[in-house]
C-alpha positions as CSV (number, residue, x, y, z in Angstrom):
1,M,-14.7,-2.6,-38.7
2,R,-17.0,0.4,-38.9
3,I,-17.3,0.3,-35.1
4,Y,-13.6,0.5,-34.7
5,I,-13.3,3.4,-37.0
6,L,-16.0,5.3,-35.2
7,S,-14.4,4.5,-31.8
8,A,-11.1,5.8,-33.0
9,F,-12.7,9.0,-34.4
10,F,-14.4,9.8,-31.1
11,S,-11.2,9.0,-29.2
12,I,-9.2,11.4,-31.4
13,S,-12.0,14.0,-31.1
14,A,-11.9,13.7,-27.3
15,I,-8.1,14.1,-27.2
16,T,-8.3,17.1,-29.5
17,V,-11.0,18.8,-27.3
18,S,-9.0,18.0,-24.2
19,A,-5.8,19.4,-25.7
20,Q,-7.6,22.7,-26.6
21,E,-8.8,23.2,-23.1
22,K,-6.8,25.7,-21.0
23,W,-5.5,24.5,-17.6
24,N,-6.3,26.7,-14.6
25,L,-5.0,26.3,-11.0
26,K,-7.9,24.1,-9.9
27,T,-7.7,21.7,-12.8
28,I,-3.9,21.6,-12.5
29,V,-4.0,20.8,-8.8
30,D,-6.8,18.3,-9.1
31,Y,-5.0,16.5,-11.9
32,A,-1.6,16.5,-10.1
33,M,-3.1,15.1,-6.9
34,T,-4.7,12.3,-8.8
35,N,-2.0,11.4,-11.3
36,N,1.3,12.2,-9.7
37,L,3.4,9.0,-9.4
38,G,4.4,9.8,-5.8
39,V,0.7,10.1,-4.9
40,K,-0.1,6.8,-6.6
41,Q,2.8,5.0,-4.8
42,N,1.5,6.1,-1.4
43,E,-2.0,5.1,-2.4
44,V,-0.7,1.6,-3.1
45,Q,0.9,1.6,0.4
46,A,-2.4,2.7,1.9
47,K,-4.1,-0.2,0.1
48,L,-1.5,-2.6,1.5
49,Q,-2.2,-1.3,5.0
50,A,-5.9,-1.8,4.4
51,L,-5.3,-5.4,3.5
52,T,-3.3,-5.8,6.8
53,Y,-6.2,-4.3,8.8
54,N,-8.9,-6.4,7.1
55,Q,-6.8,-9.6,7.6
56,S,-6.4,-8.8,11.3
57,K,-10.1,-8.4,11.7
58,L,-10.7,-11.8,10.1
59,S,-8.2,-13.3,12.5
60,R,-10.9,-13.0,15.3
61,Y,-12.9,-15.8,13.7
62,P,-12.2,-19.5,14.0
63,N,-9.9,-21.0,11.5
64,A,-10.7,-24.2,9.7
65,S,-8.7,-26.5,7.4
66,F,-9.4,-29.6,5.4
67,T,-6.7,-32.2,4.5
68,G,-7.0,-35.2,2.3
69,N,-4.5,-37.8,1.2
70,T,-4.4,-41.0,-0.8
71,S,-1.6,-43.5,-1.4
72,V,-0.9,-46.8,-3.1
73,N,1.1,-49.2,-0.9
74,N,2.9,-52.2,-2.4
75,G,5.0,-54.8,-0.8
76,N,5.4,-56.1,2.7
77,G,2.9,-54.5,5.0
78,Q,0.1,-55.1,7.5
79,D,-3.1,-56.8,6.5
80,P,-5.9,-54.3,7.1
81,V,-8.3,-57.1,8.2
82,N,-6.4,-59.3,10.6
83,F,-3.2,-57.1,11.0
84,T,-0.9,-59.9,10.0
85,R,2.2,-59.3,7.8
86,I,1.3,-59.7,4.1
87,N,2.8,-58.9,0.8
88,T,0.1,-57.2,-1.3
89,T,-1.0,-53.9,-2.8
90,T,-3.5,-51.6,-1.0
91,L,-5.1,-48.2,-1.9
92,Q,-5.5,-46.0,1.2
93,A,-7.3,-42.6,1.6
94,G,-7.8,-40.3,4.5
95,M,-9.4,-37.0,5.2
96,Q,-9.6,-34.7,8.2
97,L,-11.4,-31.4,9.0
98,Q,-9.8,-29.3,11.8
99,T,-10.8,-26.0,13.4
100,S,-9.6,-23.9,16.3
101,A,-10.6,-20.6,17.9
102,D,-9.1,-18.2,20.4
103,I,-11.1,-17.9,23.6
104,F,-9.1,-15.4,25.6
105,N,-5.6,-13.9,25.0
106,F,-5.7,-10.8,27.2
107,Y,-6.9,-8.6,24.4
108,S,-3.7,-9.0,22.4
109,K,-5.5,-9.7,19.2
110,K,-8.1,-6.9,19.8
111,N,-5.3,-4.4,20.4
112,T,-3.5,-5.5,17.3
113,I,-6.6,-4.9,15.2
114,A,-7.0,-1.5,16.7
115,A,-3.3,-0.7,16.0
116,N,-3.7,-1.8,12.3
117,E,-6.8,0.5,12.1
118,W,-4.8,3.5,13.3
119,E,-2.0,2.6,10.9
120,L,-4.5,2.5,8.1
121,K,-5.7,6.0,9.0
122,A,-2.1,7.2,9.2
123,A,-1.4,5.7,5.7
124,V,-4.5,7.5,4.3
125,A,-3.4,10.8,6.0
126,N,0.1,10.3,4.5
127,V,-1.5,10.2,1.1
128,G,-3.1,13.5,1.9
129,K,0.3,14.9,2.9
130,I,1.8,13.9,-0.4
131,K,-1.1,15.4,-2.2
132,N,-0.6,18.7,-0.3
133,D,3.1,18.8,-1.2
134,I,2.3,18.1,-4.8
135,A,-0.5,20.8,-4.8
136,L,1.9,23.4,-3.4
137,S,4.6,22.4,-5.9
138,A,2.1,22.5,-8.8
139,A,0.7,25.9,-7.7
140,N,4.2,27.3,-7.5
141,A,5.0,26.0,-10.9
142,Y,1.8,27.4,-12.3
143,L,2.6,30.9,-10.8
144,Q,6.1,30.6,-12.3
145,I,4.5,30.1,-15.7
146,L,2.3,33.2,-15.2
147,L,5.4,35.1,-14.2
148,A,7.4,33.9,-17.2
149,I,4.4,34.9,-19.5
150,E,4.3,38.3,-17.9
151,Q,8.1,38.8,-18.3
152,E,7.8,37.6,-21.9
153,K,5.2,40.4,-22.5
154,I,7.4,43.0,-20.9
155,T,10.5,42.0,-22.9
156,K,8.3,41.9,-26.1
157,V,7.2,45.5,-25.5
158,Q,10.8,46.4,-24.9
159,V,11.8,44.9,-28.2
160,A,9.0,46.8,-29.9
161,Q,10.0,50.1,-28.3
162,T,13.7,49.7,-29.2
163,T,12.8,48.7,-32.8
164,E,10.7,51.8,-33.2
165,Q,13.5,54.0,-31.8
166,L,16.0,52.3,-34.1
167,N,13.8,53.0,-37.2
168,N,13.4,56.6,-36.2
169,T,17.1,57.0,-35.5
170,R,18.0,55.3,-38.8
171,K,16.0,57.9,-40.7
172,Q,17.6,60.7,-38.8
173,V,21.1,59.3,-39.4
174,Q,20.4,59.0,-43.1
175,A,19.1,62.6,-43.1
176,G,22.4,63.7,-41.3
177,T,20.7,65.1,-38.2
178,L,22.2,62.4,-35.9
179,P,25.6,60.7,-35.7
180,E,25.9,57.1,-36.8
181,L,27.0,56.1,-33.3
182,N,23.4,56.5,-32.1
183,L,22.3,53.9,-34.7
184,V,25.0,51.5,-33.6
185,Q,24.1,51.9,-29.9
186,L,20.4,51.2,-30.6
187,E,21.3,48.2,-32.7
188,A,23.3,46.7,-29.8
189,Q,20.4,47.5,-27.5
190,L,17.9,45.8,-29.8
191,A,20.1,42.7,-29.8
192,L,20.2,42.7,-26.0
193,D,16.4,43.1,-25.8
194,S,16.0,40.3,-28.3
195,V,18.1,38.0,-26.0
196,N,16.0,39.0,-23.0
197,Y,12.8,38.2,-25.0
198,I,14.2,34.8,-26.1
199,N,15.2,34.0,-22.5
200,A,11.7,34.9,-21.3
201,K,10.1,32.6,-23.9
202,G,12.4,29.8,-22.9
203,A,11.5,30.3,-19.3
204,I,7.8,29.7,-20.2
205,T,8.7,26.4,-21.8
206,Q,10.9,25.4,-18.9
207,S,8.2,26.3,-16.4
208,I,5.6,24.3,-18.3
209,L,7.9,21.3,-18.4
210,T,8.4,21.5,-14.6
211,L,4.6,21.6,-14.1
212,K,4.1,18.7,-16.4
213,S,6.5,16.6,-14.3
214,F,4.4,17.3,-11.2
215,M,1.3,16.3,-13.1
216,S,2.9,13.2,-14.7
217,I,2.0,14.5,-18.2
218,D,4.1,13.6,-21.2
219,A,6.6,16.3,-21.9
220,A,5.6,16.3,-25.6
221,A,1.9,16.7,-24.9
222,L,0.1,19.9,-25.9
223,F,-0.4,22.1,-22.8
224,E,-1.8,25.6,-22.5
225,V,-2.6,27.4,-19.2
226,D,-5.2,30.0,-18.4
227,T,-3.5,33.3,-17.6
228,P,-5.7,35.4,-15.3
229,P,-4.3,38.9,-14.5
230,V,-2.2,38.7,-11.3
231,E,-4.1,41.6,-10.0
232,S,-7.3,39.6,-10.0
233,I,-5.9,36.8,-7.8
234,P,-7.7,37.0,-4.4
235,V,-5.4,37.3,-1.5
236,E,-6.3,37.2,2.2
237,P,-5.4,40.3,4.2
238,I,-2.1,39.9,6.0
239,A,-3.8,40.8,9.3
240,D,-6.0,37.7,9.0
241,L,-2.9,35.5,8.6
242,M,-1.1,36.1,11.9
243,P,1.3,33.2,12.5
244,D,0.2,32.0,15.9
245,A,-3.5,31.8,14.8
246,V,-2.5,30.0,11.5
247,Y,-0.3,27.6,13.5
248,Q,-3.2,26.6,15.8
249,L,-5.4,25.9,12.8
250,A,-2.6,24.0,11.0
251,L,-2.2,21.6,14.0
252,T,-5.6,20.3,13.2
253,N,-5.8,20.5,9.4
254,Q,-2.3,19.6,8.2
255,P,-2.0,15.9,7.2
256,L,1.5,15.4,8.6
257,Q,0.2,16.3,12.1
258,Q,-2.7,13.8,11.6
259,V,-0.2,11.1,10.5
260,N,1.8,11.6,13.7
261,A,-1.3,11.5,15.9
262,F,-2.5,8.3,14.2
263,K,0.8,6.6,14.4
264,L,1.1,7.4,18.1
265,K,-2.3,5.9,18.8
266,A,-1.3,2.8,16.8
267,A,1.9,2.5,18.8
268,E,0.0,2.6,22.1
269,K,-2.2,-0.2,20.9
270,N,0.8,-2.2,19.8
271,R,2.2,-1.8,23.2
272,A,-1.0,-3.2,24.8
273,A,-0.9,-6.1,22.3
274,A,2.7,-6.8,23.1
275,R,1.9,-6.8,26.8
276,G,-1.0,-9.2,26.3
277,S,1.2,-11.7,24.4
278,M,3.2,-12.2,27.6
279,Y,0.2,-13.7,29.4
280,P,-1.4,-17.1,29.0
281,S,-3.8,-17.7,26.1
282,L,-6.8,-20.0,26.0
283,S,-8.1,-21.6,22.8
284,A,-10.5,-24.4,21.7
285,F,-9.9,-26.9,19.0
286,G,-11.8,-29.7,17.3
287,G,-11.6,-32.1,14.4
288,I,-13.3,-34.9,12.5
289,G,-11.6,-37.5,10.3
290,S,-12.1,-40.8,8.6
291,G,-10.3,-43.2,6.2
292,Y,-10.7,-45.8,3.5
293,V,-8.7,-48.8,2.4
294,A,-9.0,-50.8,-0.8
295,F,-7.2,-54.1,-1.5
296,K,-7.5,-57.3,-3.5
297,K,-9.9,-59.9,-2.2
298,A,-8.0,-62.0,0.4
299,P,-8.8,-65.7,1.1
300,F,-9.3,-66.9,4.6
301,Y,-9.1,-70.6,5.7
302,N,-10.2,-72.8,8.6
303,Q,-7.5,-72.9,11.3
304,E,-7.0,-76.6,12.5
305,I,-5.0,-77.5,15.6
306,L,-2.1,-79.6,14.6
307,R,-0.4,-80.1,18.0
308,Y,0.5,-78.4,21.3
309,E,4.0,-77.1,22.2
310,P,5.5,-75.3,25.2
311,I,5.6,-71.6,24.8
312,G,9.3,-71.7,25.0
313,F,12.3,-71.0,27.3
314,G,11.4,-68.6,30.1
315,G,7.8,-69.0,29.3
316,P,5.0,-69.1,32.0
317,K,4.6,-72.3,34.0
318,V,1.9,-73.8,36.1
319,D,2.1,-75.8,39.3
320,V,0.6,-79.3,38.9
321,N,0.8,-81.3,42.1
322,G,4.0,-79.6,43.1
323,T,5.6,-79.8,39.7
324,L,6.1,-76.8,37.5
325,V,4.9,-77.6,34.0
326,D,5.3,-75.5,30.9
327,I,2.1,-74.0,29.5
328,Q,1.3,-75.5,26.1
329,Q,0.1,-73.5,23.2
330,P,-1.6,-74.8,20.1
331,V,0.0,-74.9,16.7
332,F,-2.4,-74.3,13.8
333,Q,-2.3,-75.4,10.3
334,Q,-4.2,-74.0,7.4
335,G,-7.4,-75.9,6.7
336,A,-10.1,-75.7,4.2
337,L,-10.8,-72.5,2.3
338,L,-13.8,-70.8,4.0
339,G,-14.1,-67.7,1.7
340,Y,-12.7,-64.3,0.7
341,V,-12.4,-61.0,2.5
342,R,-13.3,-58.0,0.4
343,P,-13.1,-54.3,1.4
344,S,-16.3,-52.6,2.4
345,A,-17.8,-49.9,0.3
346,F,-16.3,-46.4,0.4
347,G,-19.3,-44.9,2.2
348,T,-19.4,-47.7,4.7
349,Q,-15.8,-47.4,5.6
350,I,-16.0,-43.6,5.9
351,I,-18.8,-44.0,8.4
352,D,-17.2,-46.9,10.3
353,N,-13.8,-45.2,10.6
354,L,-15.2,-41.8,11.6
355,S,-13.4,-40.2,14.5
356,Q,-13.9,-36.9,16.3
357,N,-11.9,-34.8,18.8
358,I,-12.6,-31.7,20.7
359,G,-10.6,-29.9,23.4
360,I,-9.3,-26.8,25.1
361,S,-5.7,-25.7,24.8
362,L,-3.9,-23.5,27.3
363,S,-0.6,-21.8,26.2
364,V,1.6,-20.3,28.9
365,P,4.7,-18.5,27.8
366,I,7.5,-19.5,30.3
367,F,10.7,-18.8,28.6
368,N,11.3,-17.8,25.0
369,G,14.7,-16.2,25.0
370,G,13.2,-12.9,26.2
371,S,11.6,-12.2,22.8
372,L,8.2,-11.2,24.3
373,R,9.6,-9.0,26.9
374,T,11.9,-7.4,24.4
375,N,9.0,-6.7,22.0
376,Y,7.1,-5.1,24.8
377,E,10.1,-2.9,25.8
378,R,10.6,-2.1,22.1
379,S,7.0,-1.0,21.8
380,K,7.4,1.4,24.7
381,L,10.5,2.9,23.1
382,N,8.7,3.2,19.8
383,I,6.0,5.4,21.5
384,Q,8.8,7.7,22.9
385,T,10.3,7.9,19.4
386,L,6.9,8.9,17.8
387,E,6.2,11.4,20.6
388,L,9.6,13.0,19.9
389,Q,8.9,12.9,16.1
390,K,5.5,14.6,16.7
391,L,7.0,17.3,18.8
392,S,9.7,17.8,16.2
393,D,7.3,18.1,13.3
394,D,5.0,20.5,15.3
395,Q,8.0,22.7,16.0
396,Q,9.1,22.6,12.4
397,L,5.5,23.5,11.3
398,K,5.5,26.5,13.6
399,Q,8.9,27.5,12.4
400,D,7.8,27.2,8.7
401,I,4.6,29.3,9.4
402,Y,6.5,32.1,11.2
403,Q,9.1,32.1,8.4
404,A,6.3,32.1,5.7
405,H,4.6,35.0,7.5
406,N,7.9,36.9,7.7
407,A,8.6,36.2,4.0
408,A,5.1,37.4,3.1
409,V,5.6,40.6,5.0
410,I,8.9,41.2,3.3
411,A,7.4,40.3,-0.1
412,L,4.6,42.8,0.4
413,E,7.0,45.5,1.2
414,K,9.2,44.7,-1.8
415,Y,6.1,44.5,-4.0
416,N,4.9,48.0,-2.8
417,A,8.4,49.4,-3.2
418,S,8.8,48.0,-6.7
419,K,5.5,49.4,-7.7
420,K,6.7,52.9,-6.8
421,S,10.0,52.1,-8.7
422,V,8.1,51.3,-11.9
423,N,6.1,54.5,-11.6
424,S,9.1,56.6,-11.1
425,S,11.1,54.8,-13.8
426,Q,8.3,55.1,-16.3
427,Q,8.1,58.9,-15.7
428,T,11.9,59.1,-16.0
429,Y,11.8,57.2,-19.3
430,D,8.9,59.3,-20.7
431,Y,10.8,62.5,-20.0
432,A,14.0,61.1,-21.4
433,N,12.2,59.9,-24.6
434,K,10.8,63.4,-25.2
435,R,14.2,64.9,-24.7
436,F,15.7,62.3,-27.1
437,E,13.1,63.1,-29.7
438,V,14.1,66.8,-29.7
439,G,17.8,66.0,-29.6
440,M,18.4,67.1,-26.0
441,L,19.4,63.6,-24.8
442,N,22.0,61.2,-26.3
443,T,21.3,57.6,-27.2
444,F,23.4,56.1,-24.4
445,D,21.4,58.0,-21.7
446,L,18.1,57.0,-23.3
447,I,19.2,53.3,-23.4
448,T,20.2,53.5,-19.8
449,T,16.8,55.0,-18.8
450,Q,15.0,52.4,-20.9
451,N,17.0,49.5,-19.2
452,N,16.2,50.9,-15.8
453,L,12.5,50.8,-16.7
454,L,12.9,47.2,-17.9
455,R,14.6,46.1,-14.8
456,A,12.0,47.9,-12.6
457,K,9.1,46.2,-14.5
458,L,10.8,42.7,-14.3
459,E,11.5,43.2,-10.6
460,Y,7.9,44.4,-10.1
461,S,6.5,41.3,-11.7
462,I,8.8,39.0,-9.7
463,N,7.9,40.6,-6.4
464,Q,4.2,40.6,-7.3
465,F,4.1,36.9,-8.0
466,D,6.4,36.2,-5.1
467,Y,4.1,38.0,-2.8
468,V,1.0,36.2,-4.1
469,F,2.7,32.8,-3.7
470,K,3.9,33.4,-0.2
471,M,0.4,34.6,0.8
472,K,-1.1,31.4,-0.8
473,V,1.3,29.3,1.4
474,L,0.0,31.1,4.5
475,E,-3.6,30.6,3.3
476,F,-2.8,26.9,2.7
477,Y,-1.5,26.4,6.2
478,K,-4.6,28.1,7.5
479,G,-6.7,25.5,5.7
480,L,-8.2,27.7,3.0
481,G,-6.8,25.5,0.2
482,L,-5.4,26.9,-3.1
483,K,-7.5,29.3,-5.1
484,L,-6.7,31.9,-7.8
């Protein structure tokens, strides 16, 4: 009992420590690629393909089978000793060991094994593709959490600023230096800022739930992410991510392109296997068998000649001095009991009844409804389909990379522009706030300036994270992985 309590204590402690750890991009991506249900499903498919490949390799070896049977026979049958019709009960048993092996089949089996090997490589590469997709989705969800946290900070500061302005304005209204309208306008602005803050907090929760779904983590589980400053996230220079150079690298490092290449090789081997199946095949076979019969002891008697009789109508005749005479046959009667017949011992019968066979079999396909020819033609068309699919995926990859590069350039320009917008909006707000404090600016104009600054900051944070993510996509296509 004490052992169970200690085990439970350590388990709870481990869960608590794990829950207190903060997730960063590396731990998130690694966990998602390992535990995502889509990844696990494709890993199962890869294991199934591995079984197919291993089974095809074993098919090169001779096969062997052993069969055994036993039966009790009762009633009218054949005497196992003198093969006359008797009515008795016998116990019979038989066993046989058979084997066969292919000698030559125009490399059909060899090419099938090679095709299954390429299919296995394609299945493994497809798991890598799913992991890549999950990694990108998880990274995007992680950046969305960072963006939501940043926006929550911005709106929180906005609420604090409006609250301070409201408190100062309330004092001035109570002192009679400002009209009550200013107080009402700031109260409405504080309510709007509070809604923006609540929405930002809700966006954090929603982004975390989205990330948990990619990671296959319980939605109710504790989850806290590490929040590095976005400015500290390393980004490759845009000049090092030119689309054509990235595309050439992506052709060799992207799993989808590897999947297509492996499947095409498998199809070529399947075509060779289908062609070999249309030619004759040579195989060898062999077997060994024996049997056993048990029965009640059977009496046997002396056979005495009672008389001779003609064989019967139409029977053979013999010429005796020019006369055809029927050939006589003896008629026996049962005489004295001579003894009993008993079955031999099991081992003796197995040895005495032992039989062997060995041979060579030649199978020549002549006509089978065109199935072999159709399979061969289908294998050739399958190669054409995969070649077109490979070409289509390569074109789509190039299109995606060029679009990603264009989006990254635009995101960079928007990011730089929004940075200038924040600076100018901040200066405008600072001047407006000073004028408001000395009574040279009304509340409505101050609120308008403050909202412009808020929108500029929110737009800046969106453009900043959008630029980082689009650059990470280009780095990913280049084969640099995901790093923050």
